[in-house]
C-alpha atoms as an extended CHARMM CRD file, in Angstrom:
* protein
*
       173  EXT
         1         1  MET       CA             -9.3790000000      126.9730000000      191.3440000000  PROA      1               0.0000000000
         2         2  ILE       CA            -10.1070000000      129.7500000000      188.8750000000  PROA      2               0.0000000000
         3         3  VAL       CA            -10.0890000000      133.2360000000      190.3890000000  PROA      3               0.0000000000
         4         4  VAL       CA            -12.2990000000      135.5370000000      188.3250000000  PROA      4               0.0000000000
         5         5  LEU       CA            -11.8440000000      139.2740000000      188.8130000000  PROA      5               0.0000000000
         6         6  ILE       CA            -14.8960000000      141.3900000000      188.0850000000  PROA      6               0.0000000000
         7         7  GLY       CA            -15.3480000000      145.1480000000      188.1010000000  PROA      7               0.0000000000
         8         8  TYR       CA            -15.6220000000      148.3480000000      186.1190000000  PROA      8               0.0000000000
         9         9  MET       CA            -12.8710000000      149.4380000000      183.7300000000  PROA      9               0.0000000000
        10        10  ALA       CA             -9.8580000000      150.7900000000      185.6360000000  PROA      10              0.0000000000
        11        11  SER       CA            -10.8720000000      148.9790000000      188.8240000000  PROA      11              0.0000000000
        12        12  GLY       CA             -7.5420000000      147.1280000000      188.7260000000  PROA      12              0.0000000000
        13        13  LYS       CA             -8.6050000000      143.7390000000      187.3800000000  PROA      13              0.0000000000
        14        14  SER       CA             -5.6930000000      143.2540000000      184.9760000000  PROA      14              0.0000000000
        15        15  THR       CA             -2.9930000000      144.9610000000      187.0310000000  PROA      15              0.0000000000
        16        16  LEU       CA             -3.9250000000      143.1770000000      190.2580000000  PROA      16              0.0000000000
        17        17  GLY       CA             -4.6890000000      139.9450000000      188.4120000000  PROA      17              0.0000000000
        18        18  ARG       CA             -1.1490000000      139.7060000000      187.0510000000  PROA      18              0.0000000000
        19        19  VAL       CA              0.3480000000      140.2870000000      190.5170000000  PROA      19              0.0000000000
        20        20  LEU       CA             -2.0380000000      137.8230000000      192.1800000000  PROA      20              0.0000000000
        21        21  ALA       CA             -1.3710000000      135.1380000000      189.5560000000  PROA      21              0.0000000000
        22        22  LYS       CA              2.3860000000      135.4790000000      190.0230000000  PROA      22              0.0000000000
        23        23  LYS       CA              2.0200000000      135.3230000000      193.8200000000  PROA      23              0.0000000000
        24        24  MET       CA             -0.1550000000      132.1800000000      193.5460000000  PROA      24              0.0000000000
        25        25  ASN       CA              1.9200000000      130.5970000000      190.7540000000  PROA      25              0.0000000000
        26        26  TYR       CA             -1.1970000000      130.5810000000      188.5410000000  PROA      26              0.0000000000
        27        27  ASP       CA             -1.6130000000      131.5650000000      184.9020000000  PROA      27              0.0000000000
        28        28  PHE       CA             -3.1180000000      134.9780000000      184.1800000000  PROA      28              0.0000000000
        29        29  ILE       CA             -5.4820000000      135.7240000000      181.3080000000  PROA      29              0.0000000000
        30        30  ASP       CA             -7.2590000000      138.9690000000      180.5020000000  PROA      30              0.0000000000
        31        31  LEU       CA            -10.4230000000      137.8960000000      178.6530000000  PROA      31              0.0000000000
        32        32  ASP       CA            -10.2920000000      140.8380000000      176.2310000000  PROA      32              0.0000000000
        33        33  ASP       CA             -6.6650000000      140.0050000000      175.3390000000  PROA      33              0.0000000000
        34        34  TYR       CA             -7.6450000000      136.3610000000      174.8520000000  PROA      34              0.0000000000
        35        35  ILE       CA            -10.4940000000      137.3780000000      172.5240000000  PROA      35              0.0000000000
        36        36  GLU       CA             -8.1680000000      139.6540000000      170.5270000000  PROA      36              0.0000000000
        37        37  GLU       CA             -5.6630000000      136.8210000000      170.1340000000  PROA      37              0.0000000000
        38        38  LYS       CA             -8.3240000000      134.3330000000      169.0280000000  PROA      38              0.0000000000
        39        39  GLU       CA            -10.1120000000      136.7430000000      166.6670000000  PROA      39              0.0000000000
        40        40  GLN       CA             -6.9430000000      138.4790000000      165.4000000000  PROA      40              0.0000000000
        41        41  LEU       CA             -8.7200000000      141.8270000000      165.9230000000  PROA      41              0.0000000000
        42        42  GLN       CA             -8.7480000000      144.4920000000      168.6290000000  PROA      42              0.0000000000
        43        43  VAL       CA            -11.9350000000      144.5100000000      170.7290000000  PROA      43              0.0000000000
        44        44  SER       CA            -12.7410000000      148.0180000000      169.4400000000  PROA      44              0.0000000000
        45        45  ASP       CA            -12.4120000000      146.7560000000      165.8410000000  PROA      45              0.0000000000
        46        46  ILE       CA            -14.6670000000      143.7860000000      166.5830000000  PROA      46              0.0000000000
        47        47  PHE       CA            -17.3070000000      146.2170000000      167.8860000000  PROA      47              0.0000000000
        48        48  LYS       CA            -16.9240000000      148.4240000000      164.7890000000  PROA      48              0.0000000000
        49        49  SER       CA            -16.8500000000      145.7260000000      162.1360000000  PROA      49              0.0000000000
        50        50  LYS       CA            -19.0470000000      142.9710000000      163.5910000000  PROA      50              0.0000000000
        51        51  GLY       CA            -21.1120000000      144.7320000000      166.2510000000  PROA      51              0.0000000000
        52        52  GLU       CA            -21.7300000000      144.3520000000      169.9530000000  PROA      52              0.0000000000
        53        53  ILE       CA            -24.0650000000      141.3560000000      169.5910000000  PROA      53              0.0000000000
        54        54  TYR       CA            -21.3160000000      139.3820000000      167.8340000000  PROA      54              0.0000000000
        55        55  PHE       CA            -18.7770000000      140.4810000000      170.4530000000  PROA      55              0.0000000000
        56        56  ARG       CA            -20.9950000000      139.4640000000      173.3850000000  PROA      56              0.0000000000
        57        57  ARG       CA            -21.6310000000      136.0670000000      171.7780000000  PROA      57              0.0000000000
        58        58  ILE       CA            -17.9290000000      135.2760000000      171.3120000000  PROA      58              0.0000000000
        59        59  GLU       CA            -17.0910000000      136.7620000000      174.7200000000  PROA      59              0.0000000000
        60        60  THR       CA            -19.3870000000      134.1780000000      176.3370000000  PROA      60              0.0000000000
        61        61  MET       CA            -18.0210000000      131.4000000000      174.1190000000  PROA      61              0.0000000000
        62        62  TYR       CA            -14.4000000000      132.1870000000      175.0590000000  PROA      62              0.0000000000
        63        63  LEU       CA            -15.2720000000      132.6030000000      178.7380000000  PROA      63              0.0000000000
        64        64  LYS       CA            -16.8130000000      129.1080000000      178.7760000000  PROA      64              0.0000000000
        65        65  GLU       CA            -13.8410000000      127.7470000000      176.8290000000  PROA      65              0.0000000000
        66        66  LEU       CA            -11.4250000000      129.0480000000      179.4640000000  PROA      66              0.0000000000
        67        67  LEU       CA            -13.5530000000      127.8030000000      182.3670000000  PROA      67              0.0000000000
        68        68  ASP       CA            -13.7280000000      124.3320000000      180.7820000000  PROA      68              0.0000000000
        69        69  LYS       CA            -10.0800000000      123.8830000000      179.9040000000  PROA      69              0.0000000000
        70        70  LYS       CA             -8.2080000000      125.7940000000      182.6030000000  PROA      70              0.0000000000
        71        71  SER       CA             -7.4420000000      125.5320000000      186.2780000000  PROA      71              0.0000000000
        72        72  LYS       CA             -4.9570000000      127.4290000000      188.4140000000  PROA      72              0.0000000000
        73        73  LEU       CA             -5.9820000000      130.5690000000      186.5840000000  PROA      73              0.0000000000
        74        74  VAL       CA             -6.5740000000      134.1970000000      187.4750000000  PROA      74              0.0000000000
        75        75  LEU       CA             -9.0070000000      135.5460000000      184.8740000000  PROA      75              0.0000000000
        76        76  SER       CA             -9.7520000000      139.2350000000      184.4270000000  PROA      76              0.0000000000
        77        77  LEU       CA            -13.1140000000      139.8850000000      182.7760000000  PROA      77              0.0000000000
        78        78  GLY       CA            -14.1150000000      142.8760000000      180.7190000000  PROA      78              0.0000000000
        79        79  GLY       CA            -16.2930000000      145.3480000000      182.6080000000  PROA      79              0.0000000000
        80        80  GLY       CA            -19.4030000000      144.3060000000      180.6950000000  PROA      80              0.0000000000
        81        81  THR       CA            -18.8240000000      140.5370000000      180.6720000000  PROA      81              0.0000000000
        82        82  PRO       CA            -20.8000000000      139.7730000000      183.8640000000  PROA      82              0.0000000000
        83        83  CYS       CA            -23.8370000000      141.6420000000      182.5160000000  PROA      83              0.0000000000
        84        84  TYR       CA            -24.5460000000      139.5730000000      179.4000000000  PROA      84              0.0000000000
        85        85  SER       CA            -25.5530000000      136.0690000000      178.3420000000  PROA      85              0.0000000000
        86        86  ASN       CA            -26.0260000000      134.7490000000      181.8850000000  PROA      86              0.0000000000
        87        87  ASN       CA            -22.2510000000      134.9190000000      182.3840000000  PROA      87              0.0000000000
        88        88  MET       CA            -22.5910000000      135.5410000000      186.1300000000  PROA      88              0.0000000000
        89        89  GLU       CA            -24.8340000000      132.4990000000      186.4180000000  PROA      89              0.0000000000
        90        90  THR       CA            -22.2080000000      130.4580000000      184.5550000000  PROA      90              0.0000000000
        91        91  LEU       CA            -19.5490000000      131.6440000000      187.0080000000  PROA      91              0.0000000000
        92        92  ARG       CA            -21.7050000000      131.0370000000      190.0810000000  PROA      92              0.0000000000
        93        93  GLU       CA            -22.6120000000      127.5090000000      188.9750000000  PROA      93              0.0000000000
        94        94  ASN       CA            -18.9940000000      126.4770000000      188.3710000000  PROA      94              0.0000000000
        95        95  ASN       CA            -17.5520000000      125.0180000000      191.5750000000  PROA      95              0.0000000000
        96        96  LYS       CA            -13.9610000000      125.7310000000      190.3890000000  PROA      96              0.0000000000
        97        97  VAL       CA            -14.6560000000      129.4820000000      190.2190000000  PROA      97              0.0000000000
        98        98  LYS       CA            -14.1220000000      132.0550000000      192.9550000000  PROA      98              0.0000000000
        99        99  SER       CA            -15.5690000000      135.3740000000      191.7410000000  PROA      99              0.0000000000
       100       100  ILE       CA            -14.2400000000      138.6000000000      193.2300000000  PROA      100             0.0000000000
       101       101  TYR       CA            -15.6450000000      142.0730000000      192.6020000000  PROA      101             0.0000000000
       102       102  LEU       CA            -12.9990000000      144.7840000000      192.7680000000  PROA      102             0.0000000000
       103       103  LYS       CA            -15.1610000000      147.7140000000      193.7770000000  PROA      103             0.0000000000
       104       104  ALA       CA            -13.9830000000      151.2660000000      193.1900000000  PROA      104             0.0000000000
       105       105  SER       CA            -15.9280000000      154.4720000000      193.7760000000  PROA      105             0.0000000000
       106       106  ILE       CA            -16.9170000000      156.8550000000      190.9860000000  PROA      106             0.0000000000
       107       107  PRO       CA            -14.3260000000      159.4880000000      192.0450000000  PROA      107             0.0000000000
       108       108  SER       CA            -11.5770000000      156.8250000000      192.0710000000  PROA      108             0.0000000000
       109       109  LEU       CA            -12.5930000000      155.5700000000      188.6380000000  PROA      109             0.0000000000
       110       110  VAL       CA            -12.7230000000      159.1120000000      187.2200000000  PROA      110             0.0000000000
       111       111  ALA       CA             -9.2210000000      159.7970000000      188.5920000000  PROA      111             0.0000000000
       112       112  ARG       CA             -7.8850000000      156.6090000000      186.9930000000  PROA      112             0.0000000000
       113       113  LEU       CA             -9.6950000000      156.9750000000      183.6660000000  PROA      113             0.0000000000
       114       114  LYS       CA             -9.4400000000      160.6690000000      182.8610000000  PROA      114             0.0000000000
       115       115  ASN       CA             -5.8620000000      160.3710000000      181.5910000000  PROA      115             0.0000000000
       116       116  GLU       CA             -6.3830000000      157.2190000000      179.5810000000  PROA      116             0.0000000000
       117       117  LYS       CA             -9.5570000000      158.0670000000      177.6800000000  PROA      117             0.0000000000
       118       118  SER       CA             -7.8010000000      157.7380000000      174.3180000000  PROA      118             0.0000000000
       119       119  LYS       CA             -7.0740000000      154.0590000000      175.1000000000  PROA      119             0.0000000000
       120       120  ARG       CA            -10.6940000000      153.3690000000      176.0380000000  PROA      120             0.0000000000
       121       121  PRO       CA            -13.0900000000      153.6570000000      173.0950000000  PROA      121             0.0000000000
       122       122  LEU       CA            -16.1470000000      153.5760000000      175.3610000000  PROA      122             0.0000000000
       123       123  ILE       CA            -15.1710000000      156.8830000000      176.9790000000  PROA      123             0.0000000000
       124       124  ALA       CA            -12.8800000000      158.5060000000      174.4070000000  PROA      124             0.0000000000
       125       125  HSD       CA            -15.6030000000      160.9950000000      173.3950000000  PROA      125             0.0000000000
       126       126  ILE       CA            -16.2820000000      162.2690000000      176.9360000000  PROA      126             0.0000000000
       127       127  GLU       CA            -14.8290000000      165.7400000000      177.3730000000  PROA      127             0.0000000000
       128       128  THR       CA            -15.0620000000      166.6990000000      181.0600000000  PROA      128             0.0000000000
       129       129  ASP       CA            -14.5320000000      164.9830000000      184.4110000000  PROA      129             0.0000000000
       130       130  GLU       CA            -18.1510000000      165.7990000000      185.3300000000  PROA      130             0.0000000000
       131       131  LEU       CA            -19.4900000000      164.0580000000      182.2120000000  PROA      131             0.0000000000
       132       132  LEU       CA            -17.1420000000      161.1370000000      182.8270000000  PROA      132             0.0000000000
       133       133  ALA       CA            -18.4310000000      160.8020000000      186.4040000000  PROA      133             0.0000000000
       134       134  GLU       CA            -22.0140000000      160.8890000000      185.1190000000  PROA      134             0.0000000000
       135       135  PHE       CA            -21.2430000000      158.2190000000      182.4990000000  PROA      135             0.0000000000
       136       136  ILE       CA            -19.5150000000      155.9540000000      185.0380000000  PROA      136             0.0000000000
       137       137  GLY       CA            -22.3250000000      156.4610000000      187.5610000000  PROA      137             0.0000000000
       138       138  LYS       CA            -24.9600000000      155.4330000000      185.0170000000  PROA      138             0.0000000000
       139       139  HSD       CA            -22.9310000000      152.3890000000      183.9960000000  PROA      139             0.0000000000
       140       140  LEU       CA            -22.2640000000      151.3280000000      187.5760000000  PROA      140             0.0000000000
       141       141  PHE       CA            -25.9450000000      151.6790000000      188.3940000000  PROA      141             0.0000000000
       142       142  GLU       CA            -26.7560000000      149.2900000000      185.5280000000  PROA      142             0.0000000000
       143       143  ARG       CA            -23.9100000000      146.8770000000      186.1810000000  PROA      143             0.0000000000
       144       144  SER       CA            -23.7060000000      146.7400000000      189.9690000000  PROA      144             0.0000000000
       145       145  GLN       CA            -26.5770000000      144.2480000000      190.2260000000  PROA      145             0.0000000000
       146       146  PHE       CA            -24.3730000000      141.7890000000      188.3110000000  PROA      146             0.0000000000
       147       147  TYR       CA            -21.0880000000      142.7210000000      189.9900000000  PROA      147             0.0000000000
       148       148  ASN       CA            -22.7140000000      142.2780000000      193.4110000000  PROA      148             0.0000000000
       149       149  LEU       CA            -23.4520000000      138.6260000000      192.6110000000  PROA      149             0.0000000000
       150       150  SER       CA            -19.7310000000      137.9220000000      193.0550000000  PROA      150             0.0000000000
       151       151  GLU       CA            -18.8180000000      135.7030000000      195.9890000000  PROA      151             0.0000000000
       152       152  VAL       CA            -16.5050000000      138.3390000000      197.4330000000  PROA      152             0.0000000000
       153       153  THR       CA            -16.3350000000      142.1340000000      197.1780000000  PROA      153             0.0000000000
       154       154  ILE       CA            -13.1080000000      143.9810000000      197.8730000000  PROA      154             0.0000000000
       155       155  THR       CA            -13.1780000000      147.7740000000      197.9390000000  PROA      155             0.0000000000
       156       156  THR       CA            -10.0500000000      149.2150000000      196.3650000000  PROA      156             0.0000000000
       157       157  ASP       CA            -10.4310000000      152.9180000000      197.2380000000  PROA      157             0.0000000000
       158       158  ASN       CA             -7.4900000000      154.4160000000      199.1380000000  PROA      158             0.0000000000
       159       159  LYS       CA             -5.6380000000      151.0890000000      199.1490000000  PROA      159             0.0000000000
       160       160  THR       CA             -2.2610000000      150.3090000000      197.6580000000  PROA      160             0.0000000000
       161       161  LYS       CA             -1.8260000000      147.4230000000      195.2270000000  PROA      161             0.0000000000
       162       162  GLU       CA             -0.1570000000      145.5080000000      198.0430000000  PROA      162             0.0000000000
       163       163  ASP       CA             -3.1370000000      146.1070000000      200.3740000000  PROA      163             0.0000000000
       164       164  VAL       CA             -5.5880000000      144.8040000000      197.7840000000  PROA      164             0.0000000000
       165       165  ILE       CA             -3.4100000000      141.7780000000      196.9540000000  PROA      165             0.0000000000
       166       166  GLU       CA             -3.2060000000      140.9680000000      200.6630000000  PROA      166             0.0000000000
       167       167  ALA       CA             -7.0120000000      141.2040000000      200.9420000000  PROA      167             0.0000000000
       168       168  LEU       CA             -7.3760000000      138.9450000000      197.8890000000  PROA      168             0.0000000000
       169       169  VAL       CA             -4.9990000000      136.3350000000      199.2830000000  PROA      169             0.0000000000
       170       170  LEU       CA             -6.7960000000      136.3810000000      202.6600000000  PROA      170             0.0000000000
       171       171  GLU       CA            -10.1200000000      135.7670000000      200.8770000000  PROA      171             0.0000000000
       172       172  LEU       CA             -8.7060000000      132.8970000000      198.8370000000  PROA      172             0.0000000000
       173       173  PHE       CA             -6.7960000000      130.9530000000      201.5050000000  PROA      173             0.0000000000
């Protein structure tokens, strides 16, 4: 089985993915980290030097590569991955894949992201919490139609890491 975690940035995909993988004795891969390793460039540098179209093309290529050659894997996708190149269709058609949407509310995402804007090029320029909430809301509106195609949705608001991991394990076994 390949457990694919889907959701907006700061929804907990990587943090929870690492814990879940350890608990299940699976490998863990963050797709953005995998891309950076393969391309020998940071994702932000790929966007700057080669553009988003190039990035989305290789993102799909590496996603398919991992799905083809791996099993016993917890895979954390980038927030935009499900929204491009029929990636959700690819996930849904693969009988090894269990897709899980980690759903967080706009206020939760703002609280998590406001102190790490400098690490997130997509939001680094946003100056106030109100503008950040507006940006996230617009993005979630656009992306939720893809995220909601996941087999399972787990809401993370007001839950500890342990609570969410327990919910994930219950969904998987």
